[in-house]
A tleap script that builds the chain and sets N, CA, C and O, in Angstrom:
source leaprc.protein.ff14SB
mol = sequence {
  NMET LEU SER PRO GLU LYS LEU ALA ARG ILE
  ASN GLU LEU ALA LYS LYS LYS LYS THR ILE
  GLY LEU THR MET GLU GLU ALA LYS GLU GLN
  THR SER LEU ARG LYS GLU TYR LEU ASP VAL
  PHE ARG SER ASN MET LYS LYS THR ILE GLU
  ASN VAL THR VAL ILE ASP PRO GLU GLY ASN
  ASP ILE THR PRO ASP LYS VAL LYS ARG LEU
  LYS SER ASN LYS PHE PRO CASN
}
set mol.1.N position { -1.504 106.692 165.397 }
set mol.1.CA position { -2.240 106.049 164.332 }
set mol.1.C position { -1.707 106.562 163.005 }
set mol.1.O position { -1.430 107.751 162.846 }
set mol.2.N position { -1.573 105.664 162.074 }
set mol.2.CA position { -1.104 106.020 160.750 }
set mol.2.C position { -2.241 106.674 159.972 }
set mol.2.O position { -3.393 106.255 160.083 }
set mol.3.N position { -1.927 107.676 159.205 }
set mol.3.CA position { -2.965 108.398 158.470 }
set mol.3.C position { -3.599 107.492 157.405 }
set mol.3.O position { -2.953 106.581 156.887 }
set mol.4.N position { -4.859 107.754 157.094 }
set mol.4.CA position { -5.526 106.959 156.043 }
set mol.4.C position { -4.807 107.045 154.697 }
set mol.4.O position { -4.819 106.092 153.918 }
set mol.5.N position { -4.187 108.185 154.432 }
set mol.5.CA position { -3.462 108.345 153.166 }
set mol.5.C position { -2.263 107.400 153.103 }
set mol.5.O position { -1.983 106.804 152.064 }
set mol.6.N position { -1.557 107.273 154.238 }
set mol.6.CA position { -0.395 106.383 154.259 }
set mol.6.C position { -0.822 104.925 154.158 }
set mol.6.O position { -0.170 104.131 153.479 }
set mol.7.N position { -1.914 104.569 154.829 }
set mol.7.CA position { -2.414 103.201 154.717 }
set mol.7.C position { -2.826 102.888 153.284 }
set mol.7.O position { -2.556 101.800 152.776 }
set mol.8.N position { -3.477 103.841 152.642 }
set mol.8.CA position { -3.882 103.650 151.249 }
set mol.8.C position { -2.655 103.481 150.353 }
set mol.8.O position { -2.659 102.668 149.428 }
set mol.9.N position { -1.610 104.255 150.636 }
set mol.9.CA position { -0.376 104.168 149.841 }
set mol.9.C position { 0.308 102.819 150.043 }
set mol.9.O position { 0.831 102.245 149.088 }
set mol.10.N position { 0.310 102.306 151.277 }
set mol.10.CA position { 0.883 100.980 151.542 }
set mol.10.C position { 0.161 99.939 150.700 }
set mol.10.O position { 0.793 99.105 150.052 }
set mol.11.N position { -1.161 99.990 150.713 }
set mol.11.CA position { -1.955 99.029 149.942 }
set mol.11.C position { -1.748 99.186 148.439 }
set mol.11.O position { -1.679 98.201 147.704 }
set mol.12.N position { -1.652 100.417 148.000 }
set mol.12.CA position { -1.420 100.685 146.577 }
set mol.12.C position { -0.080 100.095 146.124 }
set mol.12.O position { 0.007 99.461 145.073 }
set mol.13.N position { 0.954 100.313 146.927 }
set mol.13.CA position { 2.277 99.783 146.571 }
set mol.13.C position { 2.297 98.257 146.616 }
set mol.13.O position { 2.949 97.627 145.783 }
set mol.14.N position { 1.596 97.656 147.573 }
set mol.14.CA position { 1.539 96.193 147.653 }
set mol.14.C position { 0.877 95.610 146.411 }
set mol.14.O position { 1.337 94.612 145.857 }
set mol.15.N position { -0.207 96.248 145.982 }
set mol.15.CA position { -0.918 95.769 144.790 }
set mol.15.C position { -0.041 95.919 143.545 }
set mol.15.O position { 0.019 95.027 142.699 }
set mol.16.N position { 0.631 97.057 143.452 }
set mol.16.CA position { 1.488 97.306 142.294 }
set mol.16.C position { 2.651 96.319 142.258 }
set mol.16.O position { 3.049 95.853 141.191 }
set mol.17.N position { 3.195 96.005 143.444 }
set mol.17.CA position { 4.307 95.057 143.507 }
set mol.17.C position { 3.885 93.692 142.974 }
set mol.17.O position { 4.664 93.023 142.294 }
set mol.18.N position { 2.658 93.277 143.279 }
set mol.18.CA position { 2.157 91.976 142.830 }
set mol.18.C position { 1.865 91.949 141.334 }
set mol.18.O position { 1.964 90.902 140.694 }
set mol.19.N position { 1.502 93.117 140.776 }
set mol.19.CA position { 1.085 93.128 139.370 }
set mol.19.C position { 2.238 93.474 138.432 }
set mol.19.O position { 2.655 92.640 137.627 }
set mol.20.N position { 2.753 94.690 138.529 }
set mol.20.CA position { 3.769 95.106 137.556 }
set mol.20.C position { 5.147 95.331 138.152 }
set mol.20.O position { 6.116 95.518 137.417 }
set mol.21.N position { 5.247 95.314 139.466 }
set mol.21.CA position { 6.530 95.523 140.112 }
set mol.21.C position { 6.730 96.977 140.508 }
set mol.21.O position { 6.010 97.870 140.061 }
set mol.22.N position { 7.729 97.188 141.359 }
set mol.22.CA position { 8.010 98.532 141.871 }
set mol.22.C position { 9.341 99.045 141.350 }
set mol.22.O position { 10.259 98.272 141.076 }
set mol.23.N position { 9.426 100.355 141.217 }
set mol.23.CA position { 10.718 100.970 140.918 }
set mol.23.C position { 11.541 100.962 142.204 }
set mol.23.O position { 11.019 100.659 143.277 }
set mol.24.N position { 12.797 101.287 142.100 }
set mol.24.CA position { 13.671 101.314 143.270 }
set mol.24.C position { 13.175 102.330 144.296 }
set mol.24.O position { 13.210 102.074 145.500 }
set mol.25.N position { 12.714 103.485 143.814 }
set mol.25.CA position { 12.208 104.521 144.711 }
set mol.25.C position { 10.931 104.055 145.423 }
set mol.25.O position { 10.754 104.305 146.616 }
set mol.26.N position { 10.059 103.388 144.694 }
set mol.26.CA position { 8.816 102.884 145.287 }
set mol.26.C position { 9.100 101.791 146.314 }
set mol.26.O position { 8.433 101.714 147.346 }
set mol.27.N position { 10.087 100.949 146.030 }
set mol.27.CA position { 10.457 99.898 146.973 }
set mol.27.C position { 10.979 100.506 148.271 }
set mol.27.O position { 10.662 100.025 149.359 }
set mol.28.N position { 11.774 101.556 148.155 }
set mol.28.CA position { 12.284 102.253 149.348 }
set mol.28.C position { 11.137 102.900 150.123 }
set mol.28.O position { 11.101 102.849 151.352 }
set mol.29.N position { 10.205 103.507 149.393 }
set mol.29.CA position { 9.041 104.121 150.037 }
set mol.29.C position { 8.212 103.055 150.758 }
set mol.29.O position { 7.758 103.272 151.882 }
set mol.30.N position { 8.020 101.911 150.112 }
set mol.30.CA position { 7.243 100.832 150.711 }
set mol.30.C position { 7.911 100.343 151.999 }
set mol.30.O position { 7.237 100.126 153.005 }
set mol.31.N position { 9.210 100.173 151.966 }
set mol.31.CA position { 9.948 99.734 153.153 }
set mol.31.C position { 9.800 100.736 154.281 }
set mol.31.O position { 9.586 100.357 155.432 }
set mol.32.N position { 9.912 102.007 153.954 }
set mol.32.CA position { 9.785 103.056 154.960 }
set mol.32.C position { 8.382 103.096 155.559 }
set mol.32.O position { 8.224 103.200 156.775 }
set mol.33.N position { 7.368 103.013 154.704 }
set mol.33.CA position { 5.985 103.030 155.179 }
set mol.33.C position { 5.665 101.805 156.033 }
set mol.33.O position { 4.968 101.911 157.042 }
set mol.34.N position { 6.173 100.650 155.629 }
set mol.34.CA position { 5.939 99.435 156.412 }
set mol.34.C position { 6.588 99.536 157.784 }
set mol.34.O position { 6.003 99.125 158.786 }
set mol.35.N position { 7.803 100.084 157.828 }
set mol.35.CA position { 8.489 100.256 159.106 }
set mol.35.C position { 7.689 101.188 160.012 }
set mol.35.O position { 7.508 100.904 161.196 }
set mol.36.N position { 7.215 102.288 159.460 }
set mol.36.CA position { 6.415 103.231 160.240 }
set mol.36.C position { 5.133 102.561 160.746 }
set mol.36.O position { 4.745 102.751 161.899 }
set mol.37.N position { 4.476 101.778 159.883 }
set mol.37.CA position { 3.256 101.074 160.270 }
set mol.37.C position { 3.539 100.103 161.422 }
set mol.37.O position { 2.791 100.063 162.399 }
set mol.38.N position { 4.608 99.331 161.307 }
set mol.38.CA position { 4.933 98.362 162.351 }
set mol.38.C position { 5.294 99.043 163.668 }
set mol.38.O position { 4.934 98.548 164.737 }
set mol.39.N position { 5.998 100.165 163.606 }
set mol.39.CA position { 6.326 100.915 164.825 }
set mol.39.C position { 5.059 101.374 165.543 }
set mol.39.O position { 4.956 101.257 166.764 }
set mol.40.N position { 4.104 101.892 164.789 }
set mol.40.CA position { 2.840 102.348 165.369 }
set mol.40.C position { 2.064 101.161 165.932 }
set mol.40.O position { 1.513 101.244 167.029 }
set mol.41.N position { 2.020 100.063 165.190 }
set mol.41.CA position { 1.306 98.870 165.638 }
set mol.41.C position { 1.896 98.338 166.937 }
set mol.41.O position { 1.164 98.034 167.879 }
set mol.42.N position { 3.216 98.227 166.985 }
set mol.42.CA position { 3.873 97.710 168.195 }
set mol.42.C position { 3.635 98.619 169.393 }
set mol.42.O position { 3.409 98.142 170.505 }
set mol.43.N position { 3.686 99.910 169.168 }
set mol.43.CA position { 3.447 100.863 170.249 }
set mol.43.C position { 2.029 100.718 170.795 }
set mol.43.O position { 1.830 100.691 172.009 }
set mol.44.N position { 1.060 100.626 169.916 }
set mol.44.CA position { -0.336 100.462 170.338 }
set mol.44.C position { -0.548 99.136 171.057 }
set mol.44.O position { -1.276 99.072 172.048 }
set mol.45.N position { 0.089 98.073 170.556 }
set mol.45.CA position { -0.058 96.765 171.195 }
set mol.45.C position { 0.552 96.787 172.595 }
set mol.45.O position { -0.021 96.221 173.526 }
set mol.46.N position { 1.693 97.425 172.751 }
set mol.46.CA position { 2.338 97.513 174.063 }
set mol.46.C position { 1.437 98.265 175.046 }
set mol.46.O position { 1.283 97.848 176.194 }
set mol.47.N position { 0.849 99.364 174.595 }
set mol.47.CA position { -0.050 100.126 175.461 }
set mol.47.C position { -1.256 99.290 175.867 }
set mol.47.O position { -1.702 99.356 177.012 }
set mol.48.N position { -1.780 98.510 174.941 }
set mol.48.CA position { -2.925 97.654 175.238 }
set mol.48.C position { -2.552 96.605 176.276 }
set mol.48.O position { -3.279 96.404 177.249 }
set mol.49.N position { -1.436 95.944 176.076 }
set mol.49.CA position { -1.011 94.892 177.003 }
set mol.49.C position { -0.738 95.461 178.393 }
set mol.49.O position { -1.050 94.820 179.397 }
set mol.50.N position { -0.162 96.655 178.457 }
set mol.50.CA position { 0.136 97.276 179.743 }
set mol.50.C position { -1.135 97.598 180.535 }
set mol.50.O position { -1.078 97.767 181.753 }
set mol.51.N position { -2.260 97.682 179.864 }
set mol.51.CA position { -3.505 98.038 180.533 }
set mol.51.C position { -4.427 96.836 180.765 }
set mol.51.O position { -5.588 97.009 181.136 }
set mol.52.N position { -3.915 95.626 180.548 }
set mol.52.CA position { -4.721 94.421 180.706 }
set mol.52.C position { -4.575 93.880 182.125 }
set mol.52.O position { -3.480 93.840 182.686 }
set mol.53.N position { -5.694 93.469 182.684 }
set mol.53.CA position { -5.706 92.733 183.936 }
set mol.53.C position { -6.455 91.435 183.673 }
set mol.53.O position { -7.575 91.446 183.163 }
set mol.54.N position { -5.825 90.307 184.028 }
set mol.54.CA position { -6.421 89.006 183.777 }
set mol.54.C position { -7.032 88.491 185.079 }
set mol.54.O position { -6.352 88.387 186.100 }
set mol.55.N position { -8.315 88.175 185.029 }
set mol.55.CA position { -9.055 87.679 186.193 }
set mol.55.C position { -9.560 86.273 185.866 }
set mol.55.O position { -10.181 86.062 184.825 }
set mol.56.N position { -9.291 85.307 186.760 }
set mol.56.CA position { -9.779 83.946 186.544 }
set mol.56.C position { -11.251 83.843 186.955 }
set mol.56.O position { -11.797 84.793 187.517 }
set mol.57.N position { -11.901 82.709 186.686 }
set mol.57.CA position { -13.332 82.566 187.010 }
set mol.57.C position { -13.673 82.761 188.488 }
set mol.57.O position { -14.808 83.105 188.820 }
set mol.58.N position { -12.699 82.542 189.377 }
set mol.58.CA position { -12.945 82.730 190.809 }
set mol.58.C position { -12.758 84.180 191.245 }
set mol.58.O position { -12.997 84.511 192.407 }
set mol.59.N position { -12.337 85.043 190.332 }
set mol.59.CA position { -12.148 86.450 190.657 }
set mol.59.C position { -10.742 86.815 191.103 }
set mol.59.O position { -10.512 87.927 191.578 }
set mol.60.N position { -9.797 85.890 190.955 }
set mol.60.CA position { -8.411 86.155 191.341 }
set mol.60.C position { -7.660 86.832 190.207 }
set mol.60.O position { -7.843 86.503 189.035 }
set mol.61.N position { -6.815 87.781 190.575 }
set mol.61.CA position { -5.972 88.459 189.589 }
set mol.61.C position { -4.832 87.519 189.214 }
set mol.61.O position { -3.985 87.203 190.049 }
set mol.62.N position { -4.810 87.072 187.957 }
set mol.62.CA position { -3.751 86.183 187.484 }
set mol.62.C position { -2.946 86.838 186.360 }
set mol.62.O position { -2.413 86.164 185.479 }
set mol.63.N position { -2.875 88.156 186.414 }
set mol.63.CA position { -2.104 88.904 185.434 }
set mol.63.C position { -0.647 88.452 185.520 }
set mol.63.O position { -0.105 88.347 186.620 }
set mol.64.N position { 0.004 88.182 184.374 }
set mol.64.CA position { 1.409 87.768 184.419 }
set mol.64.C position { 2.274 88.807 185.143 }
set mol.64.O position { 2.033 90.011 185.048 }
set mol.65.N position { 3.280 88.318 185.865 }
set mol.65.CA position { 4.159 89.197 186.642 }
set mol.65.C position { 4.845 90.251 185.776 }
set mol.65.O position { 5.039 91.388 186.205 }
set mol.66.N position { 5.205 89.869 184.571 }
set mol.66.CA position { 5.875 90.819 183.682 }
set mol.66.C position { 4.979 92.021 183.397 }
set mol.66.O position { 5.450 93.159 183.382 }
set mol.67.N position { 3.705 91.775 183.175 }
set mol.67.CA position { 2.759 92.862 182.913 }
set mol.67.C position { 2.572 93.702 184.170 }
set mol.67.O position { 2.486 94.928 184.092 }
set mol.68.N position { 2.510 93.051 185.323 }
set mol.68.CA position { 2.379 93.786 186.585 }
set mol.68.C position { 3.575 94.707 186.803 }
set mol.68.O position { 3.417 95.845 187.247 }
set mol.69.N position { 4.771 94.211 186.490 }
set mol.69.CA position { 5.983 95.046 186.636 }
set mol.69.C position { 5.936 96.239 185.692 }
set mol.69.O position { 6.309 97.351 186.067 }
set mol.70.N position { 5.479 96.006 184.472 }
set mol.70.CA position { 5.369 97.113 183.514 }
set mol.70.C position { 4.423 98.174 184.039 }
set mol.70.O position { 4.709 99.368 183.940 }
set mol.71.N position { 3.287 97.745 184.603 }
set mol.71.CA position { 2.314 98.693 185.153 }
set mol.71.C position { 2.903 99.464 186.320 }
set mol.71.O position { 2.721 100.678 186.409 }
set mol.72.N position { 3.611 98.778 187.224 }
set mol.72.CA position { 4.149 99.453 188.399 }
set mol.72.C position { 5.248 100.450 188.007 }
set mol.72.O position { 5.390 101.490 188.650 }
set mol.73.N position { 6.008 100.150 186.984 }
set mol.73.CA position { 7.042 101.077 186.526 }
set mol.73.C position { 6.431 102.284 185.818 }
set mol.73.O position { 6.977 103.387 185.861 }
set mol.74.N position { 5.302 102.060 185.172 }
set mol.74.CA position { 4.642 103.124 184.431 }
set mol.74.C position { 3.905 104.081 185.374 }
set mol.74.O position { 3.867 105.290 185.146 }
set mol.75.N position { 3.323 103.516 186.437 }
set mol.75.CA position { 2.551 104.312 187.381 }
set mol.75.C position { 3.112 104.171 188.789 }
set mol.75.O position { 2.529 103.463 189.611 }
set mol.76.N position { 4.232 104.828 189.087 }
set mol.76.CA position { 4.802 104.683 190.433 }
set mol.76.C position { 3.866 105.249 191.492 }
set mol.76.O position { 3.164 106.234 191.264 }
set mol.77.N position { 3.873 104.596 192.671 }
set mol.77.CA position { 2.993 105.003 193.773 }
set mol.77.C position { 3.541 106.205 194.491 }
set mol.77.O position { 2.930 106.684 195.446 }
savepdb mol mol.pdb
quit
């Protein structure tokens, strides 16, 4: 999880970019922070998807095969 300070800084830089613009250093910082945010987001989303099981109304497991393979590779028997 990204720290609250970094999230606040991302928002601060976005607001500044819309109003008065960013210096070259601030633009580089914004790019770096956004990359870090996206890496954390993607990692969390992958973990969430790997732990999903889809059940239809009849009670059958209809989890996509790709997700099942990810689970089996993550938790070998």
